[in-house]
C-alpha positions as CSV (number, residue, x, y, z in Angstrom):
1,M,-8.5,-10.6,5.5
2,A,-6.8,-9.0,2.4
3,M,-4.1,-6.8,2.7
4,L,-5.9,-3.1,1.4
5,I,-3.9,-0.8,-0.5
6,G,-5.3,2.4,-0.5
7,I,-4.9,5.1,-3.8
8,V,-4.9,8.8,-2.1
9,G,-4.0,11.8,-4.1
10,K,-5.7,15.3,-4.9
11,P,-8.2,15.5,-8.0
12,S,-6.4,15.1,-11.3
13,S,-3.1,14.0,-9.6
14,G,-3.9,10.9,-12.5
15,K,-4.8,8.5,-9.2
16,S,-7.6,7.1,-10.8
17,T,-5.5,6.5,-13.7
18,F,-2.3,4.8,-11.8
19,F,-6.0,2.3,-10.4
20,K,-6.7,1.4,-13.9
21,A,-3.0,0.6,-14.9
22,A,-2.7,-1.1,-10.9
23,T,-5.7,-3.4,-12.0
24,M,-6.8,-2.9,-15.5
25,I,-10.4,-2.6,-14.7
26,D,-12.6,0.4,-16.9
27,V,-12.7,3.2,-14.0
28,P,-13.9,6.7,-15.0
29,I,-10.8,8.7,-15.8
30,S,-10.9,13.0,-16.1
31,S,-9.5,15.8,-15.1
32,R,-12.2,16.8,-13.6
33,P,-11.9,17.6,-9.6
34,F,-14.3,14.2,-8.0
35,T,-14.2,12.2,-10.8
36,T,-14.4,9.6,-7.9
37,I,-16.8,10.0,-5.6
38,K,-17.2,7.1,-4.3
39,P,-14.4,4.9,-4.0
40,N,-13.6,2.1,-6.8
41,R,-12.0,-1.5,-5.5
42,G,-10.4,-3.4,-7.1
43,F,-7.2,-6.0,-7.3
44,G,-4.1,-5.4,-8.2
45,F,-0.8,-7.6,-7.8
46,V,2.4,-8.0,-5.8
47,R,5.4,-9.7,-7.3
48,V,6.7,-12.1,-5.4
49,A,10.2,-14.9,-6.7
50,C,7.9,-18.7,-6.7
51,V,9.0,-21.2,-4.7
52,D,8.0,-24.3,-6.7
53,K,11.4,-25.0,-8.9
54,E,13.3,-24.7,-5.7
55,L,10.5,-27.7,-4.4
56,G,10.7,-29.5,-7.8
57,V,6.9,-29.1,-8.2
58,K,4.8,-26.8,-10.7
59,C,2.4,-23.9,-9.0
60,N,-1.1,-23.6,-10.0
61,P,-2.0,-20.3,-8.1
62,R,-5.6,-20.1,-6.7
63,M,-5.9,-16.0,-8.1
64,G,-3.2,-14.4,-9.8
65,M,-0.5,-16.1,-11.8
66,C,3.0,-16.9,-12.3
67,V,5.0,-16.1,-14.9
68,N,9.1,-17.1,-15.7
69,G,9.1,-17.4,-11.7
70,I,7.4,-14.8,-10.8
71,R,3.9,-15.2,-8.3
72,Y,2.0,-12.4,-9.0
73,V,-0.1,-12.2,-5.6
74,P,-3.4,-10.0,-6.0
75,V,-4.2,-7.7,-3.1
76,E,-7.2,-5.3,-2.7
77,L,-6.6,-1.3,-3.9
78,L,-9.3,0.8,-2.8
79,D,-8.8,4.4,-4.7
80,V,-10.5,6.5,-2.4
81,A,-12.5,10.2,-3.5
82,G,-10.4,13.3,-4.8
83,L,-8.9,14.7,-1.7
84,V,-8.4,18.6,-1.8
85,P,-7.7,21.2,1.5
86,G,-9.7,21.3,4.2
87,A,-10.9,17.6,4.2
88,S,-10.7,17.3,8.4
89,E,-12.9,19.8,8.2
90,G,-15.8,18.2,5.8
91,K,-15.7,20.2,2.7
92,G,-15.7,18.5,-0.4
93,L,-15.5,14.8,0.0
94,G,-13.3,15.1,2.9
95,N,-15.9,13.0,5.5
96,Q,-16.1,10.4,3.0
97,F,-13.0,10.5,2.0
98,L,-10.7,10.1,5.6
99,N,-13.4,7.6,6.2
100,D,-12.9,5.3,3.2
101,L,-8.6,5.2,3.8
102,N,-9.3,4.3,7.0
103,Q,-9.5,0.5,5.7
104,A,-6.1,0.4,4.4
105,D,-3.3,-1.4,5.6
106,V,-0.6,0.9,4.3
107,L,-1.8,4.5,1.6
108,I,-0.1,5.4,-2.0
109,H,-0.2,8.9,-2.8
110,I,0.0,9.7,-6.3
111,V,0.8,13.0,-6.7
112,D,1.4,14.7,-10.2
113,V,4.5,16.2,-10.4
114,S,4.6,17.4,-13.4
115,G,3.0,20.4,-11.8
116,T,0.2,20.7,-14.1
117,T,-2.8,20.4,-11.7
118,D,-3.0,23.1,-8.7
119,E,-4.2,21.3,-5.3
120,S,-7.6,21.5,-5.7
121,G,-7.3,19.1,-9.5
122,N,-7.1,22.4,-11.8
123,N,-5.3,23.0,-14.6
124,T,-2.3,25.3,-14.1
125,S,1.7,25.3,-14.5
126,G,4.5,25.5,-12.4
127,H,2.8,24.2,-9.3
128,D,4.7,22.9,-6.0
129,P,4.6,19.1,-5.6
130,S,5.7,19.3,-2.5
131,K,2.7,20.8,-1.2
132,D,0.1,18.4,-1.8
133,V,2.9,16.0,0.0
134,H,2.3,18.1,2.5
135,F,-1.6,19.0,2.7
136,L,-2.3,15.4,2.7
137,E,-0.3,15.0,5.7
138,N,-2.3,17.6,7.0
139,E,-5.8,16.9,6.7
140,I,-5.3,13.5,7.9
141,D,-3.4,14.7,11.0
142,L,-6.1,17.2,11.1
143,W,-8.5,14.2,11.1
144,Y,-6.5,13.2,14.4
145,F,-6.1,14.8,16.2
146,E,-9.5,16.1,16.1
147,I,-10.9,12.9,17.7
148,I,-8.2,13.5,20.1
149,K,-9.1,16.9,20.8
150,K,-12.7,15.9,21.2
151,N,-13.6,15.7,25.1
152,W,-9.7,15.8,26.0
153,I,-10.4,18.1,28.9
154,K,-12.9,15.8,30.8
155,L,-10.5,12.8,29.6
156,A,-7.5,14.0,31.0
157,R,-9.6,15.7,33.9
158,K,-10.8,12.0,34.6
159,S,-7.9,10.5,33.8
160,E,-6.3,12.5,36.4
161,A,-8.5,12.0,39.1
162,A,-8.8,8.8,39.0
163,K,-5.7,7.6,38.2
164,E,-5.9,5.9,35.1
165,D,-3.6,5.1,32.3
166,M,-4.2,8.0,29.7
167,E,-1.9,5.7,27.2
168,E,-4.7,3.0,27.6
169,T,-7.5,6.2,27.1
170,I,-6.2,7.6,24.0
171,A,-5.7,4.0,22.2
172,K,-9.0,3.5,22.8
173,Q,-10.0,6.9,22.1
174,L,-8.1,6.1,18.0
175,S,-9.4,2.2,18.2
176,A,-10.5,3.0,15.1
177,F,-7.8,3.8,13.5
178,R,-5.6,0.6,15.0
179,V,-3.5,2.8,17.2
180,T,-2.3,0.3,20.3
181,R,-1.3,0.7,24.0
182,P,2.0,0.0,22.9
183,M,2.0,2.5,20.4
184,V,1.0,5.3,22.0
185,A,3.4,4.8,24.8
186,E,6.0,4.6,22.5
187,T,5.1,8.0,21.6
188,L,4.3,9.8,24.8
189,S,7.7,9.1,25.7
190,K,9.2,10.4,22.3
191,L,7.5,13.4,23.1
192,K,8.7,13.7,26.7
193,L,4.4,14.0,27.6
194,K,4.8,11.5,30.1
195,T,5.5,13.6,32.8
196,V,3.1,16.0,32.0
197,A,-0.2,15.9,33.6
198,P,-2.2,15.1,30.8
199,T,-5.1,18.4,31.6
200,K,-1.3,20.8,31.1
201,W,-0.6,19.3,27.2
202,S,-1.0,22.3,25.2
203,N,-2.9,22.2,21.4
204,E,0.3,22.1,20.0
205,N,1.3,19.0,22.5
206,L,-2.0,17.1,20.8
207,K,-0.9,18.2,17.4
208,D,2.4,16.3,17.5
209,L,0.7,13.2,19.4
210,A,-1.9,13.0,16.5
211,R,1.2,13.0,13.8
212,E,2.9,10.9,15.6
213,L,-0.1,8.7,15.6
214,R,-0.9,8.3,11.7
215,K,2.6,8.1,10.7
216,K,2.6,4.8,12.8
217,T,-0.5,3.8,11.6
218,K,-1.3,5.4,8.0
219,P,1.9,4.6,6.7
220,I,3.0,6.6,3.0
221,I,4.7,6.1,0.0
222,I,4.7,8.6,-2.4
223,A,4.3,7.7,-6.3
224,A,5.9,10.7,-8.1
225,N,3.1,10.4,-11.4
226,K,3.3,11.7,-14.7
227,I,7.0,11.4,-14.5
228,D,7.0,11.6,-18.3
229,L,6.0,14.9,-18.9
230,P,7.7,17.9,-19.1
231,K,9.3,19.5,-15.5
232,S,8.6,16.2,-14.2
233,K,12.1,14.8,-13.8
234,E,13.6,18.2,-12.3
235,N,10.2,18.5,-10.2
236,F,10.8,14.2,-8.9
237,E,14.3,15.4,-8.1
238,K,13.7,18.6,-5.9
239,L,11.0,16.3,-3.9
240,K,13.7,13.9,-3.1
241,K,15.4,16.5,-1.7
242,E,13.5,17.8,0.3
243,F,11.9,14.5,1.4
244,P,14.2,11.9,2.0
245,E,12.5,10.3,4.0
246,Y,10.0,9.3,1.9
247,M,9.6,6.2,-0.5
248,I,9.0,8.3,-3.7
249,I,9.0,6.0,-6.9
250,P,8.4,7.2,-10.3
251,C,5.4,6.0,-12.1
252,S,3.9,6.7,-15.0
253,G,-0.1,5.5,-14.8
254,D,-0.5,6.2,-18.8
255,Y,2.7,4.5,-19.9
256,E,1.7,1.5,-17.9
257,I,-2.0,0.9,-19.6
258,A,0.0,1.5,-22.6
259,L,2.3,-0.9,-22.5
260,R,-1.0,-3.5,-20.4
261,E,-3.4,-2.6,-23.3
262,A,-0.1,-3.5,-26.7
263,A,0.5,-7.2,-24.5
264,K,-3.1,-7.9,-24.5
265,K,-3.6,-7.3,-28.4
266,E,-0.1,-9.7,-28.8
267,M,1.3,-6.7,-29.9
268,I,4.1,-7.1,-27.6
269,K,5.3,-9.4,-25.0
270,Y,5.2,-8.0,-21.6
271,A,4.3,-8.7,-17.8
272,P,4.0,-5.9,-15.1
273,G,7.1,-4.0,-13.8
274,E,9.3,-5.4,-16.3
275,K,12.2,-3.1,-17.4
276,S,11.9,-4.1,-21.1
277,F,9.6,-5.6,-23.5
278,E,9.4,-7.1,-27.2
279,I,7.6,-6.4,-29.8
280,I,6.1,-9.8,-31.7
281,D,5.4,-8.4,-35.1
282,D,6.4,-4.9,-36.4
283,K,4.4,-5.8,-39.2
284,K,1.1,-5.3,-37.1
285,M,1.3,-2.8,-35.7
286,S,1.4,1.4,-38.1
287,P,4.7,3.2,-37.8
288,Q,3.5,5.5,-35.1
289,Q,2.6,2.8,-32.8
290,I,6.5,1.4,-33.4
291,G,7.0,4.9,-32.6
292,A,5.4,5.0,-29.4
293,L,6.1,2.3,-28.4
294,E,9.8,2.6,-28.9
295,S,9.3,6.0,-26.9
296,I,8.4,4.6,-23.5
297,K,11.6,2.2,-23.8
298,K,14.0,5.0,-24.2
299,N,12.4,7.5,-22.0
300,I,10.6,5.8,-18.9
301,L,11.6,1.9,-19.3
302,E,15.3,2.7,-19.8
303,K,16.2,5.7,-17.6
304,F,14.1,4.5,-14.5
305,G,13.7,0.8,-14.9
306,S,10.0,0.7,-15.3
307,T,6.9,2.5,-15.0
308,G,6.4,2.6,-11.6
309,V,3.5,0.9,-11.3
310,Q,4.1,-2.3,-10.4
311,Q,7.3,-1.5,-8.6
312,T,5.1,1.3,-6.3
313,L,2.3,-1.7,-5.1
314,D,6.0,-4.6,-4.7
315,S,7.4,-1.7,-2.5
316,A,4.5,-0.3,-0.6
317,V,4.1,-4.4,0.7
318,F,8.1,-5.5,1.4
319,D,10.0,-2.3,1.1
320,F,8.0,-0.5,3.0
321,L,5.7,-2.6,5.6
322,H,8.8,-5.2,4.9
323,Y,5.4,-7.7,5.4
324,L,6.1,-11.5,4.4
325,A,5.0,-13.6,1.7
326,I,4.1,-17.1,2.9
327,F,3.2,-20.3,1.4
328,P,1.1,-22.9,2.5
329,G,2.0,-26.2,1.5
330,G,2.9,-30.0,3.0
331,I,6.1,-31.9,3.7
332,H,4.1,-35.0,1.7
333,K,1.2,-33.1,-0.3
334,M,1.7,-29.5,-1.7
335,G,-1.5,-29.9,-2.8
336,D,-5.5,-28.3,-1.9
337,K,-8.1,-30.9,-2.3
338,E,-9.1,-29.6,-5.8
339,G,-5.2,-30.4,-6.9
340,R,-3.9,-27.3,-7.0
341,I,-0.5,-27.1,-6.1
342,L,0.7,-23.6,-3.9
343,P,-2.1,-22.1,-4.8
344,D,-1.8,-19.5,-2.6
345,V,0.6,-17.2,-0.6
346,F,-0.6,-15.2,2.7
347,F,0.8,-11.9,3.8
348,L,1.9,-11.6,7.3
349,P,3.9,-8.7,9.3
350,P,7.2,-8.7,10.2
351,D,7.8,-10.9,13.6
352,S,5.1,-12.8,12.9
353,T,5.2,-16.7,14.0
354,A,4.0,-20.0,12.7
355,L,1.0,-19.3,15.0
356,D,0.0,-15.7,13.5
357,F,0.5,-17.7,9.7
358,A,-2.6,-20.2,11.6
359,N,-4.7,-18.1,12.2
360,K,-4.3,-15.7,9.1
361,I,-5.6,-18.6,7.3
362,H,-8.4,-19.9,9.8
363,S,-8.9,-18.9,13.7
364,D,-10.0,-22.6,14.4
365,L,-6.6,-23.5,12.4
366,G,-4.9,-21.3,14.9
367,K,-7.0,-22.3,17.9
368,G,-6.3,-26.0,17.8
369,M,-2.7,-25.7,16.1
370,L,-0.1,-28.5,17.4
371,F,3.0,-27.5,15.6
372,G,4.2,-27.1,11.9
373,Y,6.3,-28.3,10.2
374,D,9.2,-25.8,7.5
375,V,8.3,-27.4,4.0
376,K,12.1,-26.2,2.6
377,T,14.2,-28.1,5.0
378,K,11.5,-30.5,6.7
379,K,11.8,-29.8,10.1
380,K,9.0,-29.2,12.8
381,I,8.5,-26.1,13.9
382,G,6.3,-24.7,16.9
383,K,4.0,-22.1,17.6
384,D,5.9,-19.5,18.3
385,H,8.7,-20.4,15.1
386,E,9.4,-17.0,13.5
387,L,9.1,-16.9,10.0
388,K,10.7,-15.7,7.4
389,N,10.2,-14.3,3.6
390,R,8.7,-17.3,1.4
391,D,8.3,-19.6,3.5
392,V,6.6,-22.8,3.5
393,I,4.8,-23.7,6.2
394,E,2.4,-27.1,6.8
395,I,0.4,-26.2,9.9
396,V,-1.0,-29.2,12.4
397,S,-3.7,-29.0,14.0
398,A,-6.6,-30.7,16.1
399,A,-9.2,-28.6,14.3
400,K,-11.3,-30.5,11.2
């Protein structure tokens, strides 16, 4: 299963603009609430330093591209319906929103850092973006809480009477959210609830439990969008001070779209995520176009290092989730049966092993795995060999 990144946020936060900037496909963009009703799906790309030069070959990606030694590896993006307060109670498109976002491995919360839209996505001025951060997480926390609370007394009494494992009971109750027994055990220890009878847990205890489990299973990175507007930089600094534990990245979806469109028309040389661009032929552009591009360079690229869109995707996968990019290859043969060299890259969670990688490629490959090779060192490795980012691994399997 490919990695799925959920794009979430209130209406008019620039969520759909960010999605379009990341995928460059046609999606509805409007200042009206609920522009996105059904989730939009598309592919964005995460950057990985390619290994082809290290191995003395030239790669030929099956999907994505390789530009100046940087592989752009596809990840699936899901732009879900705009969120409004009360979503956990079914208000707005709450039920659809919550069900859609449950598919994602990580969530990118698009926050209108300019403060020009309120909680419901209506135009305003002076809105505090920190309220958007709080209400999205509160709505998801309440969603978890309502599921835990449902039939709680009955489950707690049954668990106590039968001396059943409450950790397993909670894990089963929240299995759809990828909650596991070890996660529950760790959380109960943190909240000091292991020594308290489940029937004695208060609603506040259950809310704390829901919040901690949500943090483990629905990690959120914040994209401070519309950083190009007045008041945005001031609000961005306030967000960083108020939420020092959060990863917050300044973004401009509009400017990323402008740069990609200019590159598509061969007005400039620009690859997503780069800190600058090169004008190809200024004689083909009007003074207004040149001025707009120079403004983007001065006010965004030079100040923040990029438009933030590509950086957010990269950071979500590597800096936030700490995933590993693993290349399948062979000591004697780098290509696949179609002759493509180093055609694929797979993302795996930290602490993954060679066997995990085999299973990621195909379950049959994992079932029949005998051993593997680290292609860079040409050393034989076992099933439990722990992988490192940018490893090139060959799997030797009995599976045909």
